[in-house]
N, C-alpha and C positions, 0 to 999 in steps of 0.2 A: 968301270966307275959306276955306270948305271946299275949294274947287277949289285954293287956294294950298297948303293943308295936304297935300293928296293930291299935289300937284306935288313938294312937298319930299320926301315917302317915295319917290316914283317915281325921282327922280334917282338915289339910291344903288343901286336895284335895277338901273337901266340901266347904271350904271358897273360893276356886278358882271359884266355880260354883255358888256362891251366888246370882249374879245378872242375871241369865239367865232368870229369870221370866219377865224381863222388856220388854214385847212385845207389849206394847201400852203406849200412853202418860199418865202420871198422870191425874186423874180427879179432878175438884174443885167442891165445896170447899172441905177442909179436915182439919185435925188437924195441928198443929205445929205452935208454937209461937216461937219468940226469943226476949229476952230482955237483958239488961245489957251490958256491954262493956267489953271485954278483948282483949288483944293484942295478936295475934297468933304469934308463934315463927317463926323468919325469913321471915316475910311478908313485902314486900314493892310494891310500885307501879311502874309497868314498862311499862304500856300501854301509849297510846298517850294522851298528855295533862294533865296527873296527874289527882288527884281528886279535887272535889270542895273544897273551902276554909273552908266551914262549916262542913266538915267531921271530926269525932273525930280521935285521934290517935289510929290507929289499925282499927279493924272491929267494927261496930255499934251492932253487933250480937254476943251474948255469944257463946263461942266455945262449940260444941256438945261433950257430954261425952256419954260413952257406956251405952245403954239401956238394961238391963239384959232381959227384956221381948221379945227382938228380937232375942235372941239365939235360935238355932235349928230350928224345924218346916220345915224341908226339905221334898222335894218330889223326886221321881225317877228322875234321870238326874241332880240333884243339883238344882232344882227350889225351891225358897223360897215363901212359900204361895201362890201358883200360883192361889188359888180361890179368893184371897184377892185384890181388886183394889187399886191401888197406888193413892195417892191424893196429893195436893198442898196446901199451906196456903191460907187463905182467902184474903190476901192482897199481894201486889206486894213488894217484898223487895227492899231496896234502894241500888241497885248493884253499883251506882256511888261511894259509899263509901266504898265498900269492896275492900280490898288491893288484888292485883294479888300475887301469890306466887313468892319468889324469886328463879331465876335458879342457883342452886348450884350443885356441885358434891356430890352425896349420894351413900353410899354403897346400893347394893341390899338387900332387905329384905330377912330373912332367910325362910320366908313362902311366897307363891304366885308366885314364879318364877320357879316352876318345869317345865321342858322342856325335851321332849314334854309332853302334857297332852291332854286329850280326854274330849270332852263335847258333849252329844246327838250324839255320834257316830263320831265325827269329830275331827281330831287331829290338834293341833296347836303347833307352834315352838316359843318360846320367842327368841327376837332379842338378839344376842350377842352385836352388835353395833347399835346405833341409828342414827348416824350422816348421814344426807342426806335423811332420811326417810321423805316422804310426801305422802299423799293418799287422794283422794277425795271419797266422798260417802254420806250416810244419816247419820245424827246425831239423837239420841233420848235423853231422859233424865228420871231422876227418882228423887222422891220426898220423901214425909213424911213417906211412908211405910218403907223406909230404914234408915230414920233419926235415929241416934244414935246406928245403926247396924255396927258390925266389917267388915271392907272390906277384901279382899283377902289377904292383906299383914298385916292385924290385925291393921290398923288404924281405927279410927271412922269415918263413913260417916257423913258429915255435909252439909245438903242442902243449908246452907247459906255461903259456901266456894266454891271457884272455883277449882273443882276437876273433875276427869273424870275416867271412866272405858274403858280399851282397852284390845283386846284380845292377843296382842304379844309384846307390848312395856314393858320394864322391870319395875318392881315396887320397889320403887318409881322412877318415871323419870318426865319429864316436856314437854309439847308441846304447840304449839299455834294453836288454833282452830278458823277458819275464816269462817263466814257465806258468801258464795258465791253469795247470793241474795241481800245482803245489804251492804256488805264490813266490818261489825262489826267483831271484833276479841277478843280473850281473852286467857291469859296464863292459863294453868291449871296444877294442880298436878295429875299425873296418878298413882292412888293408888288402883285400883280395876280391875276385870277382866269382860269383856263383851264388847258389847252386842253380844249374840250368835244368830243372826238372819241374813240371807242373806242380803247383800246390806248395812248393818249398818256398820259403821266404829268406832264410838265412842259413849259412853252413858255419858252425861253431868250431873253434879249436877244441881239442879233447879236454883241456882244463875246464873251459867254459861249459862244456857238455856235463862234466862231472859235477860242477858247482850247480848246475840247474837239474841234475838227476835224471837226465835222459839217455844215459849210456846203457841202461839195461834193455830198454826197448829199442834203441838206435835213432829214435825220432821223438819229437815233443811237440806239444801244441803251445805255441809262444805268441807273445807279442813283441814287435820290434819298434822302438821309439827312438827317433833321432835325438842326440843331445848337444847342446852348445854351452859355452861357458855362462854360468849365471843361471841356467834353467832350474826350476824348482824341483825337478824329478831327479837331481843329481843324488839326493839323499833319499833313501827309502824309509819312510816313517812307520808303515804297517808292518806288523810281524808276518812272516810268511805262514802258511798253512802248517809246515813242519814245526815252526816255533810255537805255534798255537797249540799243536799236539803235545809238544813237549811240556808246555805250561800246564794243560789239562791233566796230563799223566801224573805229574808231580803233585798237582792239587788232590787228584783222586787218591794217590799214594799217602798224602799227608792226612786226608780224611779218613782212610782206612785204618791208619795207625792211631788216629785220635779215637776212632769208634772202638778199636780194639782195647786201647787204654781204658776207656770209659766203661766198656763192659766188663773188664777186669775188675776195676774199682768196684762196679755194681755188685759183682759176685761176691767180692770180699765184704761189702757192707751187708749183704743178704747173710753171709755166713756168719759175721759178728752178730747180726740181729737175732740169730737163733740160739745164741748162747744165753744161760741163765743171768738174770739181772745181777746177781751177787758175783758171778765170775766175770761178766763184762765190766763191772765196776772195779775188780780186783785187777784187771788187766790195763787199767787206766794208767798212763805214765805219770810218774811222780819224780819231783827233783830229787837228787841224790841227798840221801840222809833223812827225807821225809817219810820213807816207807816204814820206818820203825819209830816214829814220833807219835805218841798218843796225845791228841789235842782234844781237851775237855770241852772247849768252846764249839768245836766243829762236830762234835758227836751228837746224834739225834736222841741218845739215851743219857739219862743222868750219869754224871761221873762218879759211880761208886766202884767198889772192889769187884763185884761180880760182873759188872759190864766191862771193867778193864781186863778182867780174866778171860771173858769172851773174845775180847779184842786181841789178846795175846795169842789165843788158839787159832783165831781167824787169819791171822798174819804170820804164823809160824814163829813166834817169838817165844823164847824159853828163858828161864832164870839162870843166870851164870852161877852155879853152885861149885863148879870145879869137879863135878862128878860126870861120868860119861852120860851121855844122852841116851835114853831108851828109844827104840823104834815103834814101840806102841804108842797110839794116839791117847792123849789124856782123856779119862772118862769125863762125862758132862757133870757127874755129881762129885767129882774129886774136890777136895778142899782146896781153896785158893792158897797160893804160896806166895809169900812176901818177896818182893823184887829186891834183889841186892844191887844189881846194875844192869844197865841195857848195853847191848852190844854197840860198838862204835858203827857209824855208817859203812855200809858194805862199799868196798871199792868198785868203781865202774869197771865193767867187764872190759878186757882188752880185745879190740876187733880182732878177728883172724886176718893174717896176713894176705893181701891180694895176691893172686896167682901171678907169677912173672909172665910178661908177654913173650910169645914164642919168637923165634928169629924173624919169621916171615911177618909177623904183626909188627915187630920193631922196624922192618925195612919197608913193608906196604902199607901199614896203617892198621888200625884196629878192626876195620869192617872191609870184608872182602866180597865183592859182588861177581858171580859167575854169568857172564852174558849168554854163553852156549857152549856146547861140545861139538866138535866136527870130526868126522871120519877122515876128512882130507885135510893135510896141513895147508894146501893152496887156499882152500876155502876160509880156514882159520885167518890166514895172513890177509886175505881180501877183506874180511870183517874186521880186523885190526886197523887196516888202512881206512876204512869207513869211519871207525871210531875216531881216529886221528884227523880225518877231514872235518869232522863235527867239532873239533876242538877238544875231544875227551882224551886227556894225556894220562900216561901211566899204565895203559893196558899192557898186559903180557900174554904170552901163549906158553902153556906147559902141557906135557904129554902125559898119559896114564894108560896102563895096560888093563882093559876090562873085557872079561869074556874071551880071552884070547886075541884080541885086536887093540891097536893103538888108538887112543882118542885124544884129540887135541882140544884142549880147555882155554877158553878166552875169558880173562878175568881183568876186573878194574878194581883198585883200592879205592877206599874212602876213609878220611880221618875219623869220622864218627858217623853215628846213626842218622843225624839230621842231614849230613852231607850225602850220606848213602841214598837216602830218600829222593833228594833232589836229583842225584846223579841217575838213579833208577828210572825217573821220569824221562830224563833226556835221552836214556838209551832205548827206552820203550817207545819214544817217538821217532826213532830211526828204523822202527819195524823189526827189532829183534825179539820183542816180547818183553815181559817184565823179568829182570834178572833176579836171580836167588842169591841171598847171603849164604855164604859157605865158610867152614872153617878149615884151615890148611891141614 
């Protein structure tokens, strides 16, 4: 009986130490897939701007359930499978559609809040009150190795949800984690203990790490700020550095387009200015029927037969005699001919039919932006996932053989040039560089 009682108290202690093994960033590729759709309880979007309109109700990823195979396998000090490397999915999840947790008042879990507790010879004290807590330091993250494993307060770790592990915040509680290098932030539910490494202040779920943009380096410089219902910082008002880059890139693209159009207009003005005065006057547009109408009141010369004869020659008007016209120009000294009739107003020229849109234009839109070309299909797929995470929909991958090898082209459609300019700015802000307008 005493043995059973001791075991009951030992289990929560071991759960507190579950994530002490997260000493390095998860490696790629790894297992882990997510499919289906289920709406997590009490999940709403509280971040800036909301979610894209195409996102489903709730999370696009099925909520994780406990994986019994992840139970046990502890080592001295509470480390979980220290000899097994962590890993991440082979694709980037669409974090733009994952809802942030709702900040609500919750009772403390019966397990995972023992205070003080000791890990690896160091003692930690769980906070009694969290209001006003803010700390800066290094954030790490953990992935597929722990997916489906019970956390320190016996919730299930889900790498496709915005959660985190913290050494002293109560379980569960809520915090806003902000990447101090790019301004991105996310609200997380704190439901685990860790990371137990000097200098690290928080261990993020994989989805939260993707949202903050720290998965490439494995760690990030962050601020962790505790949240409570009604706090002013539940909503983020300032645009992040990435969003500011997107706006700046879009403005630069618009300025360049305006400057190009102005330069072209100026070149056309200069070309017209070089024309002889008479020719420039002749090219002025006139209403239909007015080109062949001689107005004595508008003429700078007296309305006599000689001036009328000159006007006919200048405007290509000939007498309707019923005889074939000659190709030689009339002599200046030739006798004037009486006018029998003037031709009717020339019919307006019928505009040439517009070329029919190609099939790809009908399906994808009139403007096609090529983001990049890749020698690896995997790299193209990852880039496609990054666009999707940023809320850029409609991107596609196509292959082409060039120089004896296959290249994978990542392209995004836009309905018109104005939309393409704004879209190009957003893509450039993600670090891809300025995309090129291409024809299929």
